[in-house]
PAMARTI-632234 format. One line per 2 residues: number of its first residue (from 1); their letters; for each residue y, x negated, z of N, C-alpha, C. Coordinates in steps of 0.001 Angstrom, whole numbers, m for minus. Each point is the difference from the previous one (the first is absolute). Layout:
<pts>
NUM	a	Y X Z Y X Z Y X Z | ...
</pts>
This chain:
<pts>
1	mt	m1162 m862 m87 1152 941 116 1224 m821 m147 | m26 m1285 779 1207 m933 280 359 m553 m1414
3	kt	m1064 m392 m830 242 m763 m1167 658 1142 m907 | m524 1261 m122 439 930 m936 1438 464 304
5	ss	249 104 1390 1445 414 408 846 m1227 m452 | m353 m1242 138 888 m1008 m331 311 m36 m1589
7	il	m1141 497 m828 309 m130 m1449 1048 1098 m257 | m289 1239 469 943 1116 m93 1460 m334 510
9	av	159 m595 1060 1285 m348 454 896 m1100 m903 | m961 m929 m442 572 m960 m990 365 502 m1247
11	aa	m821 1086 m445 374 787 m1259 1281 645 m48 | 145 723 1363 1115 707 295 1220 m827 m28
13	vl	115 m1043 724 1124 m899 m25 334 m428 m1378 | m1005 m419 m867 343 m537 m1238 582 896 m1103
15	va	m662 1417 86 488 1099 m800 1450 383 491 | 231 41 1455 1201 389 396 1095 m917 m439
17	gt	m382 m1381 m65 1070 m905 m474 294 112 m1579 | m884 417 m662 114 162 m1429 858 1066 m279
19	ws	m353 1100 837 823 1365 m155 1352 m123 374 | 415 m827 976 1219 m81 492 966 m788 m1099
21	ea	m521 m983 m528 537 m795 m1130 321 996 m1220 | m1085 791 m513 228 807 m943 1075 1131 365
23	ra	m157 370 1372 1089 1240 324 1405 m657 m97 | 140 m1261 307 1363 m505 m153 710 m83 m1482
25	qa	m1028 14 m880 334 m91 m1305 266 1414 m772 | m703 1014 582 147 1352 m551 133 1174 1049
27	pv	973 228 691 190 1025 1070 m592 1472 m550 | m614 615 677 m328 1477 m167 271 828 864
29	sp	m183 1423 m79 73 984 1040 m1121 m75 1100 | 273 553 1242 m1181 m50 784 m1044 886 m212
31	an	m1134 m263 754 m1187 795 m455 90 1338 764 | m963 1060 m411 m10 1254 636 m467 m169 1347
33	qi	89 1272 670 m299 m10 1422 m1702 299 294 | m672 619 m798 m1256 529 246 m1052 m786 m1122
35	fv	m1020 m596 480 m1064 m570 m823 m1370 442 247 | m664 288 m1006 m1359 354 m160 m833 m888 m766
37	nv	m1036 m518 456 m1017 m873 m775 m1323 590 69 | m550 m133 m1169 m1285 581 m411 m687 m1257 m574
39	nv	m1186 m548 593 m633 m1213 m453 m1576 144 m6 | m490 m628 m929 m1446 m483 m184 m237 m1497 67
41	gw	m704 m484 942 m72 m1469 278 m1539 m505 49 | m98 m1210 565 m1277 m636 m78 3 m612 1602
43	qp	m1025 17 493 m288 m731 1382 m1018 m979 m285 | 336 m1385 m104 m968 m910 m644 m999 m378 942
45	qs	266 m68 1183 m864 m654 1070 m1356 739 57 | m1113 m749 312 m1358 810 287 m529 m329 1454
47	rt	m807 670 433 m371 m271 1364 m1502 288 102 | m543 m406 1080 m1544 404 371 97 381 1363
49	it	m497 1378 80 m77 453 1539 m1371 m68 433 | m116 m695 1348 m1344 m345 403 m139 647 1331
51	st	m978 935 166 m225 552 1298 m1675 m302 494 | m150 m19 1156 m1258 m293 652 m370 968 1054
53	qt	m1234 452 m105 m555 1009 1013 m1288 m603 576 | m283 84 1345 m1105 m175 497 m666 989 871
55	lp	m1362 133 26 m754 775 837 m1277 m367 386 | m166 509 1394 m1433 m693 493 m1203 833 m529
57	if	m1082 m735 m304 m1221 494 m417 m1084 m1033 40 | m1190 647 440 m1265 m872 264 343 m1208 989
59	ge	1011 124 981 310 m832 983 782 m1264 m558 | 535 125 m1178 852 m943 m574 1284 837 m576
61	ta	679 m874 m932 1288 777 m389 m160 m66 m1610 | 298 1099 m664 269 186 m1300 1349 m344 m318
63	ti	444 m515 m1222 1155 m260 m382 268 455 m1401 | 1137 841 m258 376 605 m1182 1401 m632 m463
65	ts	176 m683 m947 1237 m669 m352 421 523 m1534 | 1109 506 m119 382 576 m1172 1192 m721 m624
67	nq	189 m389 m1192 1169 m699 m702 341 797 m1242 | 1271 418 270 591 1104 m1239 1108 m743 m431
69	pv	94 m44 m1345 1098 m531 m610 1111 1042 m280 | 1302 m347 112 1037 912 m352 761 m769 m1011
71	ps	m140 412 m1315 648 m858 m995 1401 375 m365 | 676 m719 m691 1379 193 m234 120 1144 m956
73	gv	1188 634 m19 m54 1351 m769 1418 643 m160 | 61 1120 m483 1379 509 m155 491 554 1175
75	vf	1426 57 201 601 517 963 1224 959 m536 | 158 1128 588 965 970 m442 1073 m45 1213
77	df	1284 134 m536 1220 m86 985 1034 943 m521 | 438 624 1084 1051 925 m234 1066 m41 1171
79	gg	1267 m168 m337 1013 m23 1138 1390 149 m460 | 864 31 1064 1451 57 m389 913 m216 1243
81	gy	1232 185 m245 981 m352 1225 1330 354 m339 | 926 m231 1042 1335 401 m54 819 m1192 410
83	kv	1046 m337 m597 965 m1037 67 874 369 1391 | m120 m758 1148 848 578 1099 1224 m751 262
85	wr	71 m1357 m704 1309 m807 215 11 m1078 m1077 | 1031 221 m827 200 m827 m1086 m1213 m351 m920
87	sl	m595 m1106 190 m1228 m466 m829 m1201 359 878 | 71 323 1215 m1345 235 952 m481 1364 m87
89	av	m1065 139 m265 m727 1353 33 m1173 64 868 | m445 1084 381 m1268 243 756 m984 739 m882
91	gv	m1121 m409 84 m1048 750 m785 m1184 149 602 | m1052 615 m654 m1487 43 368 m744 244 m1346
93	sv	m1315 m690 68 m874 268 m1179 m1285 194 720 | m953 752 m1055 m1319 256 552 m893 m534 m1160
95	sr	m1002 m809 347 m926 m585 m927 m1425 390 215 | m736 m181 m1083 m1467 687 257 m767 m1059 m958
97	fs	m1182 m498 760 m907 m1089 m607 m1352 709 356 | m1018 m31 m845 m1379 542 357 m1009 m771 m908
99	re	m1011 m423 320 m1233 m385 m782 m1303 330 735 | m991 58 m849 m1441 353 440 m755 m1284 m255
101	sd	m894 m434 758 m933 m1168 m305 m1466 202 710 | m753 m866 m229 m1416 18 417 m120 m1035 1125
103	aa	m690 268 1030 m172 m965 1231 m1448 m580 m240 | m8 m1427 188 m1218 m728 180 m502 41 1494
105	vv	m1062 570 370 m417 100 1343 m1248 m780 229 | 36 m785 1041 m1116 m904 410 m412 557 1366
107	at	m1487 274 m14 m659 620 1237 m803 m913 710 | m45 m469 1179 m825 m859 559 m862 629 1072
109	ip	m1281 349 m199 m822 978 492 m1015 m521 967 | m24 m23 1156 m1301 m599 807 m1262 637 m354
111	np	m917 m907 158 m1369 508 m333 m635 733 1103 | m589 1340 m67 m440 514 1052 m1265 m329 631
113	lv	m835 m993 m685 m1132 m507 494 126 m1592 521 | 846 m711 m834 45 m1410 452 1586 m293 474
115	fd	m106 m640 1048 1471 m446 510 690 m1082 m737 | 1368 202 m243 616 m999 m664 m462 m446 m1433
117	qp	m368 1243 m865 m270 m77 m1226 590 1203 m724 | 1277 m226 m87 719 1212 m739 m100 m57 m1390
119	vt	175 1334 m500 m28 m16 m1542 1566 129 m409 | 342 m502 m1104 1347 177 m701 m66 620 m1196
121	ln	713 1243 59 158 910 m1126 1485 129 m630 | m71 196 m1275 1598 m24 m674 61 1253 m593
123	ft	1157 581 76 181 1439 m432 1466 m118 m703 | 301 931 m827 1288 251 m650 511 1443 419
125	qa	863 232 572 720 1237 370 1059 244 m821 | m200 1170 m878 1067 49 m1217 1051 1046 435
127	gl	1128 m272 m643 1013 1127 88 824 m1 1273 | 256 m1119 646 677 147 1264 1550 m175 m453
129	gh	743 924 670 1483 78 m408 829 m755 952 | 1269 m355 m497 972 m891 747 1167 618 m674
131	se	1049 510 942 1413 486 m440 885 m567 955 | 1254 m98 m525 1039 m429 1032 1267 776 m588
133	tg	591 616 1006 1344 809 m263 1049 m594 794 | 980 m638 m647 885 m570 772 1442 619 m30
135	vh	719 113 1113 1377 383 201 886 m1222 203 | 1010 m216 m835 771 m1154 129 1357 160 161
137	lq	636 m182 1062 1551 122 447 638 m1234 m504 | 1155 285 m587 739 m1078 m524 1343 m148 186
139	av	592 m1090 228 1557 m260 m114 138 m714 m1460 | 776 575 m904 24 m513 m1270 1473 m459 m268
141	wf	79 m1161 m574 1498 m664 m370 81 m37 m1485 | 864 748 m601 181 m109 m1524 1005 m773 m211
143	fp	m242 m897 m1032 898 m935 m598 977 686 m1120 | 1088 m508 m261 909 899 m948 m627 124 m1281
145	pi	m116 1134 m741 m629 67 m1135 852 m575 m1320 | m771 m399 m828 698 m520 m1145 m902 214 m1346
147	dn	773 528 m1084 m749 268 m1260 m1229 733 m1 | 467 1221 721 m1136 978 238 m1340 m513 694
149	md	343 m887 770 m1112 m434 972 437 m112 1453 | m950 m12 867 168 m194 1392 m1249 m671 552
151	is	370 m513 1289 m1231 m640 827 293 86 1530 | m1209 148 600 175 243 1435 m1044 m723 691
153	vs	216 m373 1142 m1075 m651 1101 m160 982 942 | m1092 225 743 m289 897 1028 m976 m631 1088
155	ig	38 398 1179 m767 m285 1097 m202 1044 907 | m1107 75 753 m193 960 1174 m1295 248 361
157	ps	m358 654 965 m1378 142 564 m857 1072 m855 | m1162 m291 11 m989 824 m686 m1017 535 819
159	fi	m573 1018 m412 m1002 733 836 m1036 428 m1017 | m1164 m543 m16 m1194 32 m903 m1026 563 634
161	hv	m480 1430 m484 m981 581 393 m1204 m263 m748 | m1187 m478 638 m1226 m447 m729 m1090 896 171
163	sq	m709 439 m988 m1301 922 308 m1137 m870 m845 | m1075 m309 896 m1042 m868 m391 m1365 405 141
165	dl	m681 375 m1011 m1526 239 93 m707 m1118 416 | m871 175 994 m861 m1196 473 m1434 436 301
167	vr	m1066 m1212 m134 m1163 398 406 56 m56 1542 | m235 1221 672 318 106 1612 m1199 m267 666
169	sa	m1234 463 m649 m1198 m178 941 m1208 m50 m801 | m1194 m165 694 m1139 m46 m712 m1279 728 922
171	ti	m845 506 m645 m1118 474 723 m1249 m740 m548 | m814 m439 976 m1157 m806 m363 m1273 771 320
173	da	m930 22 m1083 m1289 649 259 m895 m1132 820 | m507 374 1240 m686 m979 781 m1304 m182 m685
175	at	m617 843 m870 m1177 m278 m537 m153 m771 m1164 | 1188 20 m913 3 m594 m1035 1095 m1173 m293
177	qt	1061 m25 969 1145 m755 m150 907 586 m1078 | m78 1174 m292 804 521 m1104 1484 204 808
179	vt	954 m294 m902 1385 133 400 804 1088 m659 | 587 890 689 846 1045 m644 1357 m207 336
181	ls	906 m410 m976 1307 m121 429 878 1163 m130 | 986 126 1073 947 968 20 1451 m463 36
183	tg	706 711 m896 1420 m276 m252 1037 801 770 | 1165 m491 150 971 823 783 1405 m504 m410
185	ne	848 789 404 1445 m369 m263 846 m463 1224 | 828 m1105 m99 722 m498 1241 1453 m177 m688
187	sg	1055 287 913 1428 m145 m557 743 m541 1256 | 1195 m477 m667 981 m510 990 1331 m240 m735
189	ta	1008 m443 804 1360 m188 m626 401 m1498 353 | 388 m744 m1008 542 m1236 90 1504 21 216
191	ag	646 m764 934 1481 m279 m105 203 m1231 m543 | 931 m216 m1033 240 m1148 m644 1478 m60 m479
193	ln	227 m889 m1082 1205 m369 m368 24 333 m1558 | 1115 384 m672 151 m33 m1381 1279 m706 m451
195	ig	m129 m768 m1007 1179 m724 m476 m144 m94 m1602 | 997 300 m709 m108 114 m1527 1266 m222 m770
197	vd	m191 m110 m1073 1130 m237 m1145 m281 1062 m1115 | 1050 610 m489 29 1041 m943 945 m329 m1119
199	gn	m373 m34 m1200 1097 m166 m1092 m186 1180 m1064 | 1269 332 m403 m73 1487 m843 976 m258 m1140
201	yf	m321 764 m1121 807 71 m1113 83 1562 m222 | 1417 401 m410 154 1415 m37 506 293 m1390
203	fn	m657 1189 m438 196 467 m1604 1425 763 115 | 198 649 1215 1340 726 115 378 m295 1614
205	rn	957 892 459 297 m30 1492 m991 456 947 | m816 702 m459 m1071 660 826 m1556 m326 m278
207	vg	m354 m534 m1068 m1366 m179 m286 m283 m1477 m371 | m1062 m563 308 m271 m1392 m465 m1326 m361 481
209	ag	m385 m1298 m251 m1267 m520 509 212 m1375 640 | m1143 m259 801 m16 m1297 799 m1313 m443 250
211	vy	147 m1350 611 m1210 m610 474 266 m364 1625 | m1169 m239 524 301 m210 1474 m1253 m1057 511
213	mr	518 m965 945 m1059 m727 688 188 157 1512 | m1122 357 785 39 253 1355 m1093 m435 647
215	ya	229 m443 1319 m1102 m228 958 101 1193 948 | m1089 783 310 80 866 960 m1629 151 510
217	gg	m93 m624 1197 m1226 m76 737 m69 m3 1366 | m1185 101 580 m164 m129 1368 m1508 m20 404
219	kv	m389 m11 1217 m1262 m172 465 m415 1307 962 | m1351 449 m104 m344 1243 855 m1360 m355 564
221	dl	m171 595 1161 m1221 m289 676 m818 1400 m49 | m1231 91 m720 m695 1204 3 m1177 15 1032
223	ps	m634 948 167 m1132 m235 1080 m1096 m1120 m370 | m238 19 m1398 m1148 m983 m247 584 m1297 m741
225	vs	1234 m4 m335 733 m1237 m522 1256 m162 501 | 107 m1273 562 1253 m400 803 797 m853 m1140
227	gl	1429 292 133 823 m953 m569 m145 130 m1622 | m139 1123 m450 m184 522 m1600 1538 m177 m612
229	sv	m48 m850 m935 1375 m196 m750 m67 1040 m907 | 1265 670 m30 305 1157 m1057 1303 m314 m797
231	gg	126 623 m1205 1157 m316 m594 74 m1390 m508 | 1247 m623 m156 371 m1279 m572 853 m29 m1053
233	fq	m195 m1203 m873 1056 m202 m1206 m438 1248 m1089 | 1313 460 m417 m192 1082 m1049 1022 m245 m1067
235	ig	m264 299 m1304 888 m177 m1035 m59 991 m1034 | 1003 660 m679 118 1031 m866 1033 324 m602
237	ag	30 1254 m468 1181 384 m920 m85 1582 109 | 1284 698 m502 m27 1357 86 1382 356 m318
239	ar	236 1490 131 1235 541 m281 1081 m132 1018 | 1264 194 m190 945 m304 765 1156 1211 m356
241	fr	281 569 1171 1010 1312 173 1245 m484 864 | 1172 410 m451 1165 m157 827 911 1296 m22
243	f	476 513 1068 756 1184 111 1215 m309 720
</pts>
């Protein structure tokens, strides 16, 4: 997160300097008060969620370990805000990211007849869902527009609700060592930080298009997974509206 935030901060400073120089060459009228952004982006980081359950059986302990990838994917974002003082605005955006993947499950099951001679079984549990819904509060600083363009930098807290399907438990047949897996859903909310840069070109005073880079992430503890990272770096583009 620190590296990503540093990159975004440097990018914001460099762009701000360029914008100030261009502004000095071509003064323009101030921007409008209300802004609305509709984006489709990409969350490039991928993760693996590992959970382990143990249960006593045959005087020993069975272990069920699940490894589920969460690949990179599309993120949708909608937000807006209002200019409260000169170039300073307050805003909020809502993002949505979801993926479905298969978990690789390894079960180590004690032998009912021979002590310390477990059997190892491998399974694939298909169709486990992962979703993230983020609410991002933002303080937004707009740099003076020029030649139908504007740019802004933003920072604020993020609250990201994650819903995660997991292999929750297993039932072991004492006679055959057959394992039946059970899945369930766990959820929680991470509190984190968002920091971003947004650049836009306008076709007229009210409608335009833009690109953005943003870090918005945090960590959350679920009952079966502690310190689960959610969100992260995002990049995308979309429609811009000013009123």
